[in-house]
C-alpha positions in Angstrom: 43.8 -15.3 21.2 44.7 -11.9 23.2 41.5 -11.0 23.5 41.9 -10.1 26.9 45.4 -8.4 26.8 43.9 -5.9 23.8 41.1 -5.3 26.2 43.2 -4.4 28.9 45.5 -2.3 26.7 42.5 -0.3 25.6 41.1 0.3 28.9 45.0 1.8 29.7 44.6 4.3 26.0 45.0 8.0 26.9 41.7 8.5 25.3 40.0 6.2 27.4 41.6 7.6 30.5 40.8 11.2 29.3 37.3 10.5 28.7 36.3 8.0 31.7 39.0 8.5 34.5 38.5 5.7 37.2 35.1 4.9 35.7 36.8 2.0 33.6 35.9 -1.6 34.8 37.4 -4.5 33.7 35.1 -7.8 34.7 36.3 -11.5 33.6 33.1 -13.2 33.4 34.3 -17.1 34.1 33.0 -17.6 37.0 29.4 -16.3 35.7 27.4 -19.3 35.0 23.8 -17.2 35.0 22.5 -13.5 34.6 22.1 -13.5 38.0 25.9 -14.8 38.5 26.9 -11.9 36.2 25.0 -9.4 38.6 26.8 -10.4 41.5 30.0 -9.8 40.1 29.2 -6.3 38.6 27.9 -5.7 42.5 31.1 -6.9 43.4 33.2 -4.9 41.0 30.7 -1.9 42.1 30.8 -2.5 45.8 27.4 -2.9 46.0 25.7 -5.5 48.4 22.4 -6.2 50.1 18.9 -6.5 48.6 17.6 -5.6 44.8 21.2 -6.2 43.3 20.2 -6.0 39.9 18.1 -2.7 40.5 21.0 -0.8 42.0 23.6 -2.5 39.6 21.5 -1.0 36.6 21.2 2.3 38.4 25.2 2.8 39.3 26.0 1.6 35.7 23.5 4.3 34.0 24.1 7.2 36.4 27.5 8.2 34.8 29.7 8.1 32.0 31.4 4.8 32.3 33.3 2.0 30.6 32.8 -1.6 31.0 34.6 -4.5 30.0 32.8 -8.5 30.0 35.5 -10.3 29.6 35.1 -13.9 28.4 31.5 -13.2 28.3 31.0 -16.6 26.4 31.4 -18.2 30.0 27.5 -17.2 31.0 26.2 -16.9 27.4 27.3 -20.4 26.2 25.1 -22.2 28.9 22.0 -23.2 26.7 19.4 -22.9 29.7 20.7 -19.5 30.7 21.5 -17.8 27.3 18.2 -15.7 26.6 18.4 -14.6 30.1 22.0 -13.3 29.5 21.3 -11.7 26.2 18.4 -9.9 27.8 20.6 -8.8 30.6 23.1 -7.6 27.7 20.5 -5.7 26.0 19.7 -4.0 29.0 23.4 -3.0 29.5 23.7 -1.9 26.1 20.9 0.4 25.9 22.1 2.4 29.4 23.0 5.9 27.5 25.9 6.4 29.9 27.3 3.1 29.6 30.0 2.1 26.8 30.0 -1.3 26.5 32.9 -4.1 25.5 32.9 -7.7 25.1 35.7 -10.1 24.4 34.3 -13.8 23.5 35.9 -17.1 22.0 34.2 -17.9 18.6 32.6 -15.3 16.2 29.1 -15.8 17.0 27.1 -13.0 18.7 24.3 -12.9 21.3 21.4 -11.7 19.9 19.2 -8.1 21.0 21.9 -5.9 21.2 23.1 -3.9 18.2 26.5 -4.0 17.7 28.8 -0.9 16.6 29.6 -2.0 13.1 31.6 -3.1 11.5 32.2 -5.6 13.9 35.8 -6.3 14.8 37.2 -9.6 13.4 38.4 -12.4 15.2 42.1 -11.9 16.6 44.8 -13.3 14.3 48.2 -14.8 15.1 51.0 -12.2 15.8 53.8 -12.1 13.1 57.4 -13.2 13.9 58.3 -9.4 14.2 55.6 -8.6 17.0 56.2 -12.0 18.9 59.9 -10.9 19.0 58.9 -7.4 20.3 56.6 -8.8 23.0 58.9 -11.5 24.2 62.3 -8.6 24.2 59.9 -6.2 26.1 59.3 -9.0 28.7 62.8 -10.4 28.9 64.4 -7.0 29.4 67.4 -8.3 27.7 69.8 -8.8 24.8 70.7 -12.3 23.4 74.0 -13.5 21.7 73.6 -14.9 18.6 72.7 -18.5 20.0 70.2 -17.3 21.9 68.5 -15.5 19.1 68.6 -18.4 16.9 66.9 -19.8 20.2 64.3 -17.5 20.7 63.6 -17.8 17.0 63.3 -21.4 17.2 60.9 -21.2 20.4 58.8 -18.4 19.2 58.5 -20.4 15.7 56.8 -23.3 18.1 54.3 -20.8 19.9 52.6 -20.2 16.6 51.9 -16.0 17.2 49.9 -16.6 20.5 49.9 -14.2 22.5 49.6 -15.9 25.6 51.9 -18.6 24.8 54.6 -15.7 23.8 53.9 -13.9 27.3 54.4 -17.2 29.4 57.4 -18.2 27.6 58.9 -14.6 28.1 58.1 -14.7 31.7 59.2 -18.1 32.4 62.6 -17.1 30.1 63.1 -14.4 32.3 63.5 -16.2 35.3 65.8 -19.0 33.7 66.9 -18.9 30.3 65.9 -19.5 26.3 67.7 -22.8 26.1 66.1 -24.2 29.1 62.5 -23.4 27.8 63.3 -24.8 24.7 64.5 -27.8 26.1 61.2 -28.2 28.6 59.3 -27.6 25.5 60.7 -30.2 23.5 59.5 -32.8 26.6 56.7 -31.2 28.1 55.3 -28.7 25.0 52.3 -26.7 26.2 52.3 -27.6 30.3 55.9 -26.2 29.9 54.4 -22.6 29.9 52.6 -21.8 33.0 53.3 -19.1 35.9 55.1 -20.8 39.0 52.9 -18.3 41.1 49.2 -19.0 39.9 49.6 -21.9 37.4 45.6 -22.6 37.8 44.5 -19.6 36.3 43.9 -19.2 32.3 46.4 -16.7 32.0 48.8 -18.1 33.9 48.7 -21.3 32.0 48.4 -22.0 28.3 47.4 -25.8 28.8 44.1 -23.7 31.0 43.6 -21.6 28.1 43.4 -24.5 25.4 41.5 -26.7 27.8 38.6 -23.8 28.2 38.1 -23.8 24.7 38.2 -27.2 24.0 35.6 -27.5 26.8 33.1 -24.9 25.2 29.5 -26.0 24.5 30.1 -25.0 21.0 32.6 -28.1 21.1 30.7 -30.1 23.4 27.6 -30.0 21.7 29.4 -31.3 18.3 31.0 -34.7 19.1 32.9 -34.8 15.6 34.7 -31.2 16.7 36.7 -33.0 19.0 37.7 -35.8 16.5 38.3 -32.6 14.0 40.8 -31.2 16.4 42.4 -34.6 17.2 43.0 -34.7 13.5 44.5 -31.1 13.2 47.0 -31.8 15.9 48.6 -34.3 13.6 49.2 -32.0 10.9 52.9 -30.2 11.4 51.6 -27.1 10.3 48.2 -27.1 10.9 45.1 -26.0 8.8 46.1 -24.4 5.4 45.2 -20.8 5.5 42.6 -21.2 2.9 40.5 -23.9 4.6 40.0 -21.9 8.0 37.3 -19.6 7.3 34.0 -20.5 5.3 33.5 -19.5 1.9 31.5 -16.3 1.2 27.4 -16.9 1.1 27.8 -16.2 -2.8 29.8 -19.6 -3.3 27.6 -21.6 -1.4 24.9 -23.8 -3.0 21.9 -26.1 -2.2 21.5 -29.4 -3.8 23.0 -33.2 -3.1 26.2 -33.9 -1.1 28.9 -35.2 -3.4 29.9 -38.8 -3.1 
């Protein structure tokens, strides 16, 4: 939820610009299904081709102070047959003294073999209404009247503070109106929020982004997970906050399950 946007904004932060200059790379890992695929992606961003790609990529990444963001890293990492090899490659990257490495992933599980900077950032939470309205207004670039303001609040209420949904809705509103987008949402739901320019890309379609989460191996490996999601979707306000996070270890106990 907003991982890619947060990472991209971090890349543009003045401190990072001053420190790394043009040596800031944002690499989307969605097309990489293995460690070899990841090396190929890195080679393309570094404009390296030919033989011995792995050796030359690692040499380039370790030769100068550089910031590398691996976005949606769960794609190569979640493939069980490739996981160990991907974790080993990540460990090698993290060990390069000149390389500052940042990864974004769905879920809270982390790859093994890498010493992460602590404290590890918590999963991103939904935006509050104030932040959602600020993003919406900055993208639409107009001041609405009282009726449109009411419709905007209703639309933002449907979007649950999800940054991608808010961004897409605002982008569509910019070319139509709040009333039209709200009417489409009431009929079409999430399919109403997609860019007409590139609707198949993850960041251009809310449906595609949701689909990637549902089709992830952590869901596919547990058949009951999809059934649980289907049940949660029927709740008008989702799952209560107190049930969204596991209890602390001290509150867990061993023993027979209650009837």
